C-alpha positions as YAML, in Angstrom:
chain: A
units: angstrom
residues:
- id: 1
  name: GLN
  ca: [102.92, 14.11, -85.96]
- id: 2
  name: VAL
  ca: [100.59, 15.49, -82.80]
- id: 3
  name: GLN
  ca: [102.05, 17.20, -79.89]
- id: 4
  name: LEU
  ca: [100.11, 16.96, -76.58]
- id: 5
  name: VAL
  ca: [100.40, 19.50, -73.67]
- id: 6
  name: GLU
  ca: [98.53, 18.50, -70.45]
- id: 7
  name: SER
  ca: [98.19, 21.30, -67.48]
- id: 8
  name: GLY
  ca: [96.17, 21.89, -64.63]
- id: 9
  name: GLY
  ca: [97.36, 19.35, -62.38]
- id: 10
  name: GLY
  ca: [98.61, 20.05, -58.62]
- id: 11
  name: LEU
  ca: [98.18, 19.57, -55.24]
- id: 12
  name: VAL
  ca: [94.52, 18.80, -53.87]
- id: 13
  name: GLN
  ca: [92.97, 17.54, -50.53]
- id: 14
  name: PRO
  ca: [90.70, 14.41, -50.18]
- id: 15
  name: GLY
  ca: [87.24, 15.26, -51.28]
- id: 16
  name: GLY
  ca: [88.43, 18.34, -53.71]
- id: 17
  name: SER
  ca: [88.19, 18.51, -57.48]
- id: 18
  name: LEU
  ca: [90.85, 19.91, -60.39]
- id: 19
  name: ARG
  ca: [90.42, 20.07, -63.99]
- id: 20
  name: LEU
  ca: [92.76, 18.80, -66.57]
- id: 21
  name: SER
  ca: [93.40, 19.91, -69.99]
- id: 22
  name: CYS
  ca: [95.08, 18.91, -72.97]
- id: 23
  name: ALA
  ca: [95.70, 21.13, -75.99]
- id: 24
  name: SER
  ca: [96.67, 19.40, -79.22]
- id: 25
  name: SER
  ca: [98.49, 20.53, -82.17]
- id: 26
  name: VAL
  ca: [96.28, 19.14, -84.83]
- id: 27
  name: ASP
  ca: [92.37, 18.90, -85.44]
- id: 28
  name: ILE
  ca: [91.07, 16.86, -82.53]
- id: 29
  name: ILE
  ca: [88.22, 16.11, -85.20]
- id: 30
  name: SER
  ca: [91.24, 14.16, -87.20]
- id: 31
  name: ILE
  ca: [91.63, 12.08, -84.22]
- id: 32
  name: TYR
  ca: [90.28, 8.65, -83.56]
- id: 33
  name: GLN
  ca: [89.97, 8.69, -80.06]
- id: 34
  name: LEU
  ca: [91.40, 10.84, -76.78]
- id: 35
  name: GLY
  ca: [92.01, 9.39, -73.65]
- id: 36
  name: TRP
  ca: [93.90, 10.53, -69.87]
- id: 37
  name: TYR
  ca: [95.68, 7.50, -68.25]
- id: 38
  name: ARG
  ca: [97.61, 7.76, -65.04]
- id: 39
  name: GLN
  ca: [100.22, 5.86, -63.61]
- id: 40
  name: GLY
  ca: [100.85, 5.97, -59.90]
- id: 41
  name: PRO
  ca: [104.22, 5.52, -58.25]
- id: 42
  name: GLY
  ca: [105.61, 1.56, -58.77]
- id: 43
  name: ASN
  ca: [102.59, 0.88, -60.97]
- id: 44
  name: VAL
  ca: [102.27, 0.76, -64.65]
- id: 45
  name: ARG
  ca: [100.36, 3.45, -66.78]
- id: 46
  name: ARG
  ca: [96.05, 2.67, -66.75]
- id: 47
  name: PRO
  ca: [93.45, 4.30, -68.81]
- id: 48
  name: VAL
  ca: [91.18, 6.33, -66.62]
- id: 49
  name: ALA
  ca: [88.65, 7.94, -69.60]
- id: 50
  name: THR
  ca: [88.90, 7.89, -73.08]
- id: 51
  name: ILE
  ca: [86.22, 9.60, -75.88]
- id: 52
  name: ARG
  ca: [86.12, 8.76, -79.33]
- id: 53
  name: ASN
  ca: [85.70, 11.16, -82.79]
- id: 54
  name: THR
  ca: [81.89, 9.89, -82.36]
- id: 55
  name: GLY
  ca: [81.43, 11.30, -78.84]
- id: 56
  name: GLY
  ca: [81.47, 7.84, -76.94]
- id: 57
  name: THR
  ca: [83.43, 7.92, -73.83]
- id: 58
  name: ASP
  ca: [84.25, 4.50, -71.70]
- id: 59
  name: TYR
  ca: [85.71, 4.91, -68.03]
- id: 60
  name: ALA
  ca: [87.79, 3.01, -65.56]
- id: 61
  name: LYS
  ca: [85.61, 1.45, -63.06]
- id: 62
  name: SER
  ca: [87.57, 3.64, -60.41]
- id: 63
  name: ALA
  ca: [86.71, 7.01, -62.33]
- id: 64
  name: GLU
  ca: [83.05, 6.12, -63.02]
- id: 65
  name: GLY
  ca: [81.00, 8.87, -61.30]
- id: 66
  name: ARG
  ca: [84.01, 10.74, -60.34]
- id: 67
  name: PHE
  ca: [85.48, 12.02, -63.35]
- id: 68
  name: THR
  ca: [83.74, 13.01, -66.57]
- id: 69
  name: ILE
  ca: [86.20, 13.68, -70.01]
- id: 70
  name: THR
  ca: [84.67, 15.98, -72.14]
- id: 71
  name: LYS
  ca: [86.33, 17.62, -75.69]
- id: 72
  name: ASP
  ca: [86.08, 20.99, -77.07]
- id: 73
  name: ASN
  ca: [86.53, 20.44, -80.91]
- id: 74
  name: ALA
  ca: [86.69, 24.20, -81.25]
- id: 75
  name: LYS
  ca: [89.44, 24.50, -79.06]
- id: 76
  name: ASN
  ca: [91.13, 21.20, -79.89]
- id: 77
  name: THR
  ca: [91.45, 20.21, -76.55]
- id: 78
  name: VAL
  ca: [90.39, 17.22, -73.91]
- id: 79
  name: ASN
  ca: [89.33, 17.66, -70.48]
- id: 80
  name: LEU
  ca: [89.22, 15.95, -67.50]
- id: 81
  name: GLN
  ca: [86.90, 17.24, -64.41]
- id: 82
  name: MET
  ca: [87.92, 15.07, -61.12]
- id: 83
  name: ASN
  ca: [85.49, 15.28, -58.50]
- id: 84
  name: SER
  ca: [85.72, 13.45, -55.01]
- id: 85
  name: LEU
  ca: [89.11, 12.77, -55.43]
- id: 86
  name: LYS
  ca: [91.02, 9.97, -53.07]
- id: 87
  name: PRO
  ca: [94.59, 9.76, -52.22]
- id: 88
  name: GLU
  ca: [94.83, 6.44, -54.60]
- id: 89
  name: ASP
  ca: [94.11, 9.14, -57.19]
- id: 90
  name: THR
  ca: [97.75, 10.26, -56.83]
- id: 91
  name: ALA
  ca: [99.61, 9.42, -60.09]
- id: 92
  name: VAL
  ca: [100.85, 11.32, -63.11]
- id: 93
  name: TYR
  ca: [98.53, 11.82, -65.24]
- id: 94
  name: PHE
  ca: [98.73, 11.54, -69.28]
- id: 95
  name: CYS
  ca: [97.21, 12.54, -72.19]
- id: 96
  name: HIS
  ca: [96.77, 10.09, -75.38]
- id: 97
  name: ALA
  ca: [95.90, 10.37, -78.45]
- id: 98
  name: GLU
  ca: [95.06, 7.42, -80.94]
- id: 99
  name: VAL
  ca: [95.25, 8.27, -84.67]
- id: 100
  name: ASN
  ca: [94.45, 6.11, -87.66]
- id: 101
  name: TYR
  ca: [96.26, 6.73, -90.63]
- id: 102
  name: PRO
  ca: [96.29, 4.83, -94.03]
- id: 103
  name: SER
  ca: [99.43, 3.21, -92.74]
- id: 104
  name: GLY
  ca: [98.34, 2.39, -89.70]
- id: 105
  name: ILE
  ca: [97.35, 3.30, -86.17]
- id: 106
  name: GLU
  ca: [100.13, 5.83, -84.34]
- id: 107
  name: ASN
  ca: [99.73, 6.53, -80.53]
- id: 108
  name: TYR
  ca: [100.72, 9.62, -79.02]
- id: 109
  name: TRP
  ca: [101.70, 10.97, -75.63]
- id: 110
  name: GLY
  ca: [102.17, 14.13, -73.55]
- id: 111
  name: GLN
  ca: [104.60, 14.71, -71.61]
- id: 112
  name: GLY
  ca: [102.30, 14.18, -67.87]
- id: 113
  name: THR
  ca: [100.85, 16.22, -65.15]
- id: 114
  name: PRO
  ca: [101.11, 15.41, -61.69]
- id: 115
  name: VAL
  ca: [98.22, 14.81, -59.62]
- id: 116
  name: THR
  ca: [98.63, 14.87, -55.58]
- id: 117
  name: VAL
  ca: [95.79, 14.02, -53.31]
- id: 118
  name: SER
  ca: [96.97, 14.14, -49.59]
- id: 119
  name: SER
  ca: [95.68, 16.41, -46.76]
...
């Protein structure tokens, strides 16, 4: 069982920055992939950025060049630095963990942290 707790959301003006953080209850070295997803009003939840245990990363096109995902193995956290924020980035951001067990893959989600980009 993995518990994920997000923090760092809030209200920011267009062009501003926010840093989201997600704390894992287990050693993240054991987690195959960590990531950030977002769900805007009336939309489905979509991936924003993911990072694998090897350090490899993937970004949604909308996030490339503006967002950076990193992880801190010592602190068991995964972070999302968001720069040049736009109103369309407004959403609830969820932390996600994919864990490979001998019995199969399990997915875990945080409770979400809201991000509002508005002037």
